[in-house]
C-alpha positions as CSV (number, residue, x, y, z in Angstrom):
1,X,0.0,0.0,0.0
2,X,1.3,3.5,-0.9
3,X,0.2,6.7,0.8
4,X,0.5,10.3,0.0
5,X,0.0,12.8,2.9
6,X,1.2,10.1,5.4
7,X,3.0,12.6,7.6
8,X,-0.1,14.7,8.1
9,X,-3.0,14.6,10.6
10,X,-5.2,11.9,9.0
11,X,-2.3,10.2,7.1
12,X,-0.2,9.6,10.2
13,X,-3.1,7.9,11.9
14,X,-3.5,5.7,8.9
15,X,0.2,4.8,8.9
16,X,0.0,4.0,12.7
17,X,-3.0,1.7,12.1
18,X,-1.3,-0.1,9.2
19,X,2.0,-0.6,11.0
20,X,0.2,-1.9,14.1
21,X,-1.3,-4.6,11.8
22,X,2.1,-5.5,10.6
23,X,1.9,-3.8,7.2
24,X,4.8,-1.7,6.0
25,X,3.4,1.1,3.8
26,X,5.3,3.2,1.4
27,X,5.0,6.9,2.3
28,X,5.8,9.9,0.2
29,X,7.7,12.4,2.1
30,X,9.0,15.8,1.0
31,X,11.6,16.1,3.7
32,X,12.8,12.8,5.3
33,X,14.3,14.8,8.2
34,X,10.9,16.0,9.3
35,X,8.5,13.1,9.2
36,X,6.5,14.6,12.1
37,X,4.2,12.1,13.8
38,X,5.6,8.9,12.2
39,X,9.3,9.4,12.7
40,X,9.7,6.0,14.3
41,X,7.2,4.1,12.2
42,X,8.4,1.1,10.2
43,X,7.6,2.5,6.8
44,X,9.4,2.7,3.5
45,X,10.1,6.3,2.8
46,X,9.9,7.6,-0.8
47,X,11.5,11.1,-1.0
48,X,9.7,13.4,-3.3
49,X,6.5,15.4,-3.9
50,X,3.3,15.4,-6.0
51,X,5.1,17.2,-8.8
52,X,7.9,14.7,-9.0
53,X,7.0,12.0,-11.6
54,X,9.9,9.8,-10.8
55,X,9.3,9.8,-7.1
56,X,5.6,9.0,-7.7
57,X,6.5,6.1,-9.9
58,X,8.8,4.8,-7.1
59,X,6.0,5.3,-4.6
60,X,3.3,3.3,-6.5
61,X,5.3,0.7,-8.5
62,X,3.8,-2.7,-8.0
63,X,1.5,-1.8,-5.1
64,X,-2.1,-3.0,-4.8
65,X,-3.6,0.1,-3.3
66,X,-2.8,3.8,-3.4
67,X,-4.3,6.1,-0.8
68,X,-4.1,9.7,-1.9
69,X,-4.5,12.0,1.1
70,X,-2.0,14.8,0.3
71,X,-3.2,18.1,-1.0
72,X,-3.3,21.9,-0.5
73,X,-5.6,23.1,2.3
74,X,-4.8,26.8,2.2
75,X,-3.5,29.0,-0.5
76,X,-3.6,32.7,-1.5
77,X,-4.5,31.9,-5.2
78,X,-7.0,29.6,-6.9
79,X,-4.2,28.4,-9.2
80,X,-2.2,27.1,-6.2
81,X,-5.2,25.0,-5.1
82,X,-5.6,23.6,-8.6
83,X,-1.9,22.8,-9.0
84,X,-1.7,21.0,-5.7
85,X,-5.1,19.2,-5.7
86,X,-6.2,18.5,-9.3
87,X,-2.6,18.5,-10.7
88,X,-1.3,16.4,-7.9
89,X,-4.0,13.8,-8.4
90,X,-3.4,13.8,-12.2
91,X,0.3,13.1,-11.5
92,X,-0.6,10.2,-9.2
93,X,-2.9,8.7,-11.9
94,X,-0.2,9.1,-14.6
95,X,2.4,7.3,-12.4
96,X,-0.1,4.5,-11.7
97,X,-0.7,4.0,-15.4
98,X,3.0,3.4,-16.0
99,X,3.9,1.1,-13.0
100,X,0.7,0.1,-11.1
101,X,-1.8,-0.9,-13.7
102,X,-4.0,-3.0,-11.4
103,X,-3.9,-0.9,-8.3
104,X,-6.9,0.4,-6.5
105,X,-7.0,4.2,-6.0
106,X,-8.6,5.5,-2.8
107,X,-9.1,9.2,-3.3
108,X,-9.7,11.1,0.0
109,X,-11.5,14.2,-1.1
110,X,-13.6,16.6,1.0
111,X,-17.2,17.6,1.6
112,X,-16.1,20.9,0.3
113,X,-16.1,19.3,-3.2
114,X,-19.9,18.8,-2.9
115,X,-20.5,22.2,-1.3
116,X,-22.8,23.2,1.6
117,X,-26.3,21.8,2.0
118,X,-29.4,23.9,1.6
119,X,-31.1,21.8,4.3
120,X,-29.8,20.8,7.7
121,X,-30.3,17.0,7.0
122,X,-27.4,17.1,4.5
123,X,-26.6,16.1,0.9
124,X,-25.9,12.7,-0.3
125,X,-23.3,11.5,-2.8
126,X,-25.8,11.6,-5.6
127,X,-26.4,15.3,-5.4
128,X,-24.8,17.4,-8.2
129,X,-21.8,19.1,-6.6
130,X,-21.8,22.9,-6.1
131,X,-18.6,23.9,-4.3
132,X,-18.3,27.5,-3.2
133,X,-14.6,27.8,-2.5
134,X,-11.4,27.6,-4.5
135,X,-10.5,24.6,-2.3
136,X,-13.8,22.9,-2.9
137,X,-13.6,23.4,-6.7
138,X,-10.0,22.0,-6.8
139,X,-11.0,19.0,-4.8
140,X,-13.9,18.3,-7.2
141,X,-11.5,18.7,-10.1
142,X,-9.2,16.2,-8.3
143,X,-12.1,13.8,-8.1
144,X,-12.5,14.2,-11.9
145,X,-8.8,13.2,-12.3
146,X,-9.3,10.1,-10.1
147,X,-12.3,9.0,-12.1
148,X,-10.1,8.7,-15.1
149,X,-8.1,5.9,-13.5
150,X,-8.4,2.5,-15.1
151,X,-11.0,3.5,-17.7
152,X,-13.3,4.9,-15.0
153,X,-13.1,1.9,-12.6
154,X,-10.6,0.9,-9.9
155,X,-11.2,4.0,-7.8
156,X,-13.1,4.9,-4.7
157,X,-13.7,8.5,-3.6
158,X,-14.3,9.5,0.0
159,X,-15.7,12.9,1.1
160,X,-15.1,13.5,4.8
161,X,-16.4,16.6,6.5
162,X,-14.5,18.5,9.2
163,X,-12.3,15.9,10.9
164,X,-11.2,16.2,14.5
165,X,-9.0,14.2,16.9
166,X,-5.5,14.1,18.2
167,X,-2.9,15.8,16.0
168,X,-5.5,18.0,14.2
169,X,-4.6,21.7,14.0
170,X,-7.8,23.0,12.2
171,X,-10.7,22.1,14.4
172,X,-8.2,22.7,17.2
173,X,-8.9,26.4,16.8
174,X,-12.3,25.9,18.3
175,X,-10.7,24.0,21.2
176,X,-8.3,26.8,21.7
177,X,-11.0,29.5,21.7
178,X,-13.1,27.5,24.2
179,X,-10.0,27.1,26.4
180,X,-9.6,30.9,26.4
181,X,-13.2,31.4,27.5
182,X,-14.9,32.6,24.3
183,X,-15.8,31.1,20.9
184,X,-16.3,33.4,17.9
185,X,-19.0,32.2,15.6
186,X,-20.8,33.8,12.6
187,X,-24.4,34.7,13.3
188,X,-27.4,32.5,12.2
189,X,-28.4,28.9,12.6
190,X,-25.8,26.5,11.3
191,X,-25.6,22.7,11.3
192,X,-22.5,20.6,10.8
193,X,-21.5,17.0,10.1
194,X,-18.2,16.1,11.7
195,X,-16.0,13.0,11.7
196,X,-13.8,11.4,14.4
197,X,-10.4,10.7,12.9
198,X,-10.5,7.0,13.9
199,X,-13.7,6.5,11.9
200,X,-12.2,8.1,8.9
201,X,-9.3,5.7,9.1
202,X,-11.7,2.7,9.3
203,X,-13.5,4.1,6.3
204,X,-10.3,4.4,4.3
205,X,-9.4,0.8,5.1
206,X,-13.0,-0.3,4.1
207,X,-12.7,1.6,0.9
208,X,-9.8,-0.5,-0.2
209,X,-12.3,-3.4,-0.6
210,X,-15.4,-1.5,-1.6
211,X,-17.0,-1.6,-5.0
212,X,-15.0,0.2,-7.7
213,X,-16.4,3.4,-8.9
214,X,-18.1,4.3,-5.6
215,X,-18.4,7.7,-3.9
216,X,-19.0,7.8,-0.2
217,X,-19.9,10.6,2.2
218,X,-18.3,10.2,5.7
219,X,-19.1,11.6,9.2
220,X,-21.5,11.1,12.0
221,X,-25.0,10.2,10.7
222,X,-26.7,12.9,12.8
223,X,-25.7,16.5,12.1
224,X,-25.1,18.8,15.1
225,X,-26.3,22.4,15.5
226,X,-23.1,24.5,15.7
227,X,-24.1,25.9,19.1
228,X,-24.7,22.5,20.5
229,X,-21.4,21.2,19.1
230,X,-19.6,24.0,21.0
231,X,-21.5,23.3,24.2
232,X,-20.5,19.6,23.9
233,X,-16.9,20.5,23.2
234,X,-16.8,22.7,26.3
235,X,-18.4,20.1,28.5
236,X,-16.0,17.5,27.2
237,X,-13.1,19.7,28.3
238,X,-14.7,20.9,31.5
239,X,-14.4,24.5,30.4
240,X,-16.9,27.4,30.3
241,X,-16.9,29.6,27.2
242,X,-19.1,32.5,25.9
243,X,-20.2,32.4,22.3
244,X,-19.4,35.7,20.6
245,X,-21.4,36.4,17.3
246,X,-19.3,37.9,14.6
247,X,-20.9,39.9,11.7
248,X,-20.4,38.3,8.3
249,X,-18.7,41.4,7.0
250,X,-16.0,41.2,9.7
251,X,-15.4,37.5,8.9
252,X,-15.0,38.3,5.2
253,X,-12.7,41.2,5.9
254,X,-10.5,39.1,8.2
255,X,-10.3,36.6,5.4
256,X,-9.1,39.2,2.9
257,X,-6.4,40.2,5.2
258,X,-5.4,36.6,5.8
259,X,-5.2,35.9,2.1
260,X,-3.0,39.0,1.6
261,X,-0.6,37.8,4.3
262,X,-0.5,34.4,2.8
263,X,0.5,35.7,-0.5
264,X,3.3,37.6,1.3
265,X,4.6,34.3,2.6
266,X,2.7,33.7,5.9
267,X,1.7,30.1,6.5
268,X,-0.8,28.2,8.7
269,X,-3.2,31.2,8.8
270,X,-6.6,30.1,10.3
271,X,-8.7,32.4,8.1
272,X,-8.3,33.3,4.5
273,X,-10.8,34.6,1.9
274,X,-11.4,31.0,0.8
275,X,-12.0,29.7,4.4
276,X,-14.3,32.7,5.2
277,X,-16.5,31.7,2.3
278,X,-16.8,28.2,3.7
279,X,-17.3,29.5,7.3
280,X,-20.2,31.7,6.3
281,X,-22.1,29.0,4.5
282,X,-25.3,27.9,6.3
283,X,-25.0,24.1,6.6
284,X,-22.0,21.9,6.1
285,X,-24.0,18.7,6.5
286,X,-23.8,15.3,4.7
287,X,-26.2,12.4,4.5
288,X,-23.8,9.6,5.5
289,X,-25.9,6.7,6.9
290,X,-26.1,4.9,3.5
291,X,-22.4,5.4,2.8
292,X,-21.4,4.1,6.2
293,X,-23.7,1.1,5.8
294,X,-22.2,0.3,2.5
295,X,-18.7,0.5,4.0
296,X,-19.7,-1.6,7.0
297,X,-18.8,1.3,9.4
298,X,-20.5,2.5,12.5
299,X,-19.4,5.6,14.5
300,X,-17.1,4.4,17.2
301,X,-17.4,7.6,19.3
302,X,-20.0,10.2,20.0
303,X,-18.8,13.8,19.5
304,X,-18.6,14.3,23.2
305,X,-16.4,11.1,23.6
306,X,-14.2,12.1,20.7
307,X,-13.8,15.7,22.0
308,X,-13.0,14.4,25.5
309,X,-10.2,12.2,24.0
310,X,-8.9,15.1,21.9
311,X,-8.8,17.5,24.9
312,X,-6.7,15.0,26.8
313,X,-4.2,14.7,23.9
314,X,-3.9,18.5,23.4
315,X,-3.3,18.9,27.1
316,X,-0.7,16.2,27.3
317,X,1.1,17.6,24.3
318,X,1.1,21.1,25.8
319,X,-1.0,22.5,23.0
320,X,-3.6,23.6,25.7
321,X,-3.2,24.0,29.4
């Protein structure tokens, strides 16, 4: 099995799970001196990047499964998202055509590729995608590249929502705000689907044996009202926090500033113009029950249980006090 994005949040958990089962995955790594969470894992490193055709061929040569997790989450320009997400997937598929003709491709996309839901109950995989962000459009374009693999078969696409758990640094921002005693949220009723990282890993593994040409939506079957999610998060961490409503114009303005700073070289900014468009959308909800049933997956933790585990990890690591 070959993995891109194996040093990241979700990818490192996948690597840990495979290694614990006695499987030695091949992992693409840009900098072998900075493997982050999997420094001591018994893996086969392949040094390179998604724009390095020779490295990609070394990564996928002869494997049975390729899990493509790597991509661009934040960028100051739409072209950067397209290059990293659509272009990176196209390069993976091209390498597989040359040296891994019979391999299964598991493409880990995003709910952003489908777009927000007009209703709180969420959208299913059959709904025509309507992404609203550069990121979402690039992930949908990447899905299009994955669908070209093996004459339209031999692939499975997964669309997770916001994923939380140990090692995450995105949903972490809500934990950090709660820990400081206030949580800034845009006004209006908003519902969310979220996914515990462990359940995403189980879904990826199930996808390696799922029907070819399938698209699955991941996440807890029951969406959460954003205010309720924050309340559960605070209860899980035994903290009290006040919700502060932020006007949409202020969110958009902060995003513009963030994008400008990113183009100047700043990295890991929590809010950009692209992220503000997603944040202001009404409902980020998915219909997942049928997908989870097809994959043979049941949620292993409630959000409260997952948040409790995540608080503990953040505190042990010193991310939160």
